[in-house]
C-alpha positions in Angstrom: 2.5 -8.5 -5.5 4.1 -11.1 -6.7 1.7 -12.8 -9.3 2.4 -16.3 -9.0 1.9 -16.4 -5.2 -1.8 -18.1 -3.7 -3.3 -17.2 -0.5 -2.9 -20.7 0.8 0.7 -21.1 0.0 1.4 -17.6 2.1 -0.9 -19.5 4.8 1.4 -22.5 4.9 4.4 -20.8 5.5 3.3 -18.6 8.1 1.9 -22.2 9.6 5.2 -24.4 8.8 7.3 -21.1 10.2 5.6 -20.7 13.4 5.6 -24.6 13.9 9.2 -24.9 13.7 10.4 -22.2 16.0 11.1 -19.0 16.8 13.7 -18.7 13.6 14.3 -21.1 10.5 16.9 -20.9 7.4 15.0 -20.6 4.3 17.0 -23.6 3.0 15.1 -25.5 5.7 11.6 -23.8 4.9 11.9 -24.6 1.3 12.5 -28.2 2.4 9.6 -28.6 5.0 7.3 -26.9 2.3 8.7 -29.5 -0.3 9.4 -26.2 -2.3 12.4 -25.6 -4.5 14.3 -22.5 -3.1 13.2 -20.4 -6.3 9.6 -21.2 -6.2 9.9 -20.4 -1.9 11.3 -17.0 -2.5 8.1 -15.1 -4.2 5.9 -17.1 -1.3 8.5 -15.5 1.4 8.5 -11.9 -0.1 4.6 -12.1 -0.1 4.2 -13.2 3.2 6.8 -10.2 4.2 5.0 -7.4 1.7 1.8 -8.8 3.7 3.9 -8.6 7.5 3.5 -12.0 8.4 7.5 -12.6 8.6 10.8 -10.9 8.7 13.3 -12.5 6.6 17.0 -11.6 7.2 20.4 -13.0 6.1 18.6 -16.1 5.2 16.7 -16.6 8.2 12.9 -16.5 8.5 11.2 -15.6 11.5 7.7 -14.5 12.3 6.5 -11.2 13.1 4.2 -10.2 15.8 1.3 -10.0 13.4 2.4 -12.9 12.1 2.1 -15.0 15.5 -1.2 -13.7 15.7 -2.2 -15.0 12.4 -0.9 -18.2 12.7 -3.0 -18.8 16.4 -6.3 -17.4 15.4 -8.3 -20.0 13.0 -11.5 -17.9 12.3 -9.8 -14.3 11.8 -7.4 -15.6 9.4 -9.5 -14.2 6.4 -10.4 -11.3 8.1 -6.7 -10.2 9.0 -6.1 -10.5 5.5 -8.8 -8.6 4.5 -7.2 -5.3 6.6 -3.8 -6.4 5.4 -4.3 -6.2 1.5 -6.6 -3.3 1.4 -3.6 -1.2 2.3 -1.3 -2.4 -0.3 -1.1 -2.2 -4.1 -3.4 -3.6 -6.2 -5.7 -3.6 -3.7 -6.0 -0.2 -2.7 -6.8 1.1 -6.0 -8.6 -1.7 -7.0 -11.1 -1.4 -4.3 -11.4 2.7 -4.5 -12.1 2.4 -7.9 -15.0 0.0 -7.2 -16.3 1.9 -4.3 -16.3 4.8 -6.2 -17.8 3.9 -9.8 -19.5 0.7 -8.5 -17.4 -1.4 -11.1 -14.1 -1.5 -12.5 -12.5 -3.5 -15.5 -8.8 -5.1 -14.7 -8.0 -3.1 -17.4 -9.1 0.1 -16.0 -6.9 -0.5 -12.8 -4.0 -1.7 -14.7 -4.2 1.9 -16.5 -4.6 3.9 -13.1 -1.7 1.6 -11.7 0.5 2.0 -14.9 0.1 6.2 -14.6 2.1 5.8 -10.8 4.5 3.3 -12.0 2.9 -0.1 -10.7 3.3 -2.8 -13.4 4.6 -6.6 -13.6 5.0 -6.2 -17.3 5.5 -3.7 -19.9 3.3 -5.5 -22.0 -0.5 -3.9 -21.6 -2.3 -7.4 -22.3 0.3 -9.6 -19.8 0.1 -6.8 -17.4 -3.8 -7.4 -17.0 -4.1 -10.9 -17.4 -1.5 -10.6 -14.2 -3.2 -8.2 -12.9 -6.7 -9.9 -13.0 -5.3 -13.4 -11.7 -3.7 -11.4 -8.6 -7.4 -9.7 -7.9 -9.3 -12.7 -8.6 -6.9 -14.8 -6.5 -6.7 -12.6 -3.4 -9.2 -10.0 -3.2 -11.8 -12.0 -4.1 -10.5 -14.5 -1.3 -10.3 -11.7 0.9 -13.6 -10.6 0.5 -12.3 -7.3 -0.6 -14.5 -7.3 -4.1 -16.6 -9.8 -5.6 -16.6 -10.4 -10.0 -19.4 -10.2 -11.4 -21.2 -11.6 -14.7 -19.3 -8.3 -16.9 -16.2 -9.3 -16.0 -16.0 -6.5 -13.7 -14.9 -6.0 -10.0 -17.5 -4.5 -7.8 -17.1 -3.6 -3.9 -18.2 -6.4 -1.6 -21.9 -4.9 0.0 -21.8 -5.6 4.0 
């Protein structure tokens, strides 16, 4: 999961892509979003990771799931929740928080590093980026909450 991408950026990409037809070039998509292609690429990668778009040979199209996501207004967060819970780092963070009641970013980062998943080799930078990803995505998607002690807890249903 790219660390500098936010949910709103992915949602905008899906909305614009769906609104412009079946396939759109990445360059036109960047122009429509008012973003440089270098900014668009991690957003596109995230949307593809979530199964919302398919990018091939410079063209971007919504997947079946992407069309479903675009058409719904009330279910967007629920659909994102289902997708995010299946991928890292969210899967590990949810499992650890559920098992232990709460989990620190450092603990999640350590578990992910043991599996070969890290963004930076410098532990402090890795932990900071992981915290940002979890706050911006897991809390938005209602997968986790962030408590006063700076730990993530599972959402009570």
